[in-house]
C-alpha positions in Angstrom: 0.0 0.0 0.0 3.0 2.4 0.5 3.7 2.0 -3.2 0.2 3.4 -4.0 0.7 6.2 -1.7 4.0 7.3 -3.1 2.6 7.1 -6.6 -0.2 9.5 -5.7 1.9 11.9 -3.5 2.3 14.4 -6.4 6.0 14.6 -5.9 6.6 14.0 -9.6 6.6 16.9 -12.0 4.1 17.3 -14.8 5.0 15.4 -18.1 6.6 17.8 -20.7 4.1 16.5 -23.3 0.4 17.4 -23.1 -0.6 13.9 -24.3 1.4 12.3 -21.4 -0.3 14.7 -19.0 -3.7 13.6 -20.3 -2.6 10.0 -20.0 -1.4 10.4 -16.4 -4.7 12.1 -15.6 -6.7 9.1 -17.1 -4.5 6.7 -14.9 -5.3 8.7 -11.8 -9.0 8.6 -12.6 -8.8 4.8 -13.0 -7.0 4.4 -9.6 -9.5 6.6 -8.0 -12.5 4.8 -9.4 -11.0 1.3 -8.6 -11.6 1.9 -4.8 -8.2 0.3 -4.0 -6.7 3.4 -2.6 -6.7 4.4 1.0 -8.3 7.7 2.1 -4.9 9.3 2.2 -3.8 7.7 -1.2 -7.2 8.9 -2.8 -6.6 12.6 -1.5 -3.0 12.4 -2.8 -4.2 11.2 -6.1 -6.9 13.9 -6.2 -4.4 16.5 -5.4 -2.0 15.4 -8.1 -5.0 15.2 -10.6 -5.9 18.9 -9.7 -2.2 19.9 -10.4 -2.2 18.0 -13.7 -5.5 19.5 -14.8 -4.2 23.0 -14.0 -1.1 22.4 -16.0 -3.0 21.0 -19.0 -5.3 24.1 -18.9 -2.4 26.3 -18.9 -0.8 24.5 -21.8 -4.1 24.8 -23.7 -4.4 28.5 -22.9 -0.8 29.0 -24.2 -1.4 27.0 -27.3 -4.8 29.2 -27.9 -2.6 32.2 -27.5 0.0 31.1 -30.0 -2.7 30.3 -32.5 -4.4 33.7 -32.1 -1.0 35.3 -32.6 -0.3 33.4 -35.7 -3.9 34.1 -37.2 -3.9 37.8 -36.2 -4.7 39.8 -39.4 -2.5 42.7 -40.7 -5.0 45.3 -39.2 -4.6 43.8 -35.8 -8.0 41.9 -35.9 -8.2 38.3 -35.5 -10.2 36.2 -38.0 -11.2 33.2 -35.9 -12.8 30.2 -37.6 -13.9 27.1 -35.8 -11.6 24.1 -36.1 -13.4 21.2 -37.5 -12.2 18.0 -35.9 -12.9 14.6 -37.5 -15.6 14.0 -35.0 -17.3 17.3 -36.0 -17.2 16.3 -39.6 -18.8 12.9 -38.8 -21.7 14.5 -37.0 -22.4 16.8 -40.0 -22.7 13.6 -42.4 -25.5 11.9 -40.2 
């Protein structure tokens, strides 16, 4: 059980890759939902999840800022267009 607590202690830094951060969040959710963690382990895992979520949101905000900077028009205005994901295209075909 000490291993579970040390994994959820939150001492590890956030991964450098956004995808790895999301993967770690998914693993934490699975561990929390499994019910195998002690109360202390669950709290530590939850705290780590909050930190990872904040880190992921910060990365998304930075990416959005970069996209806005790259798409800014000559007059200073931004011509924002929705980004069509493959899922959005599938929904339109139904």
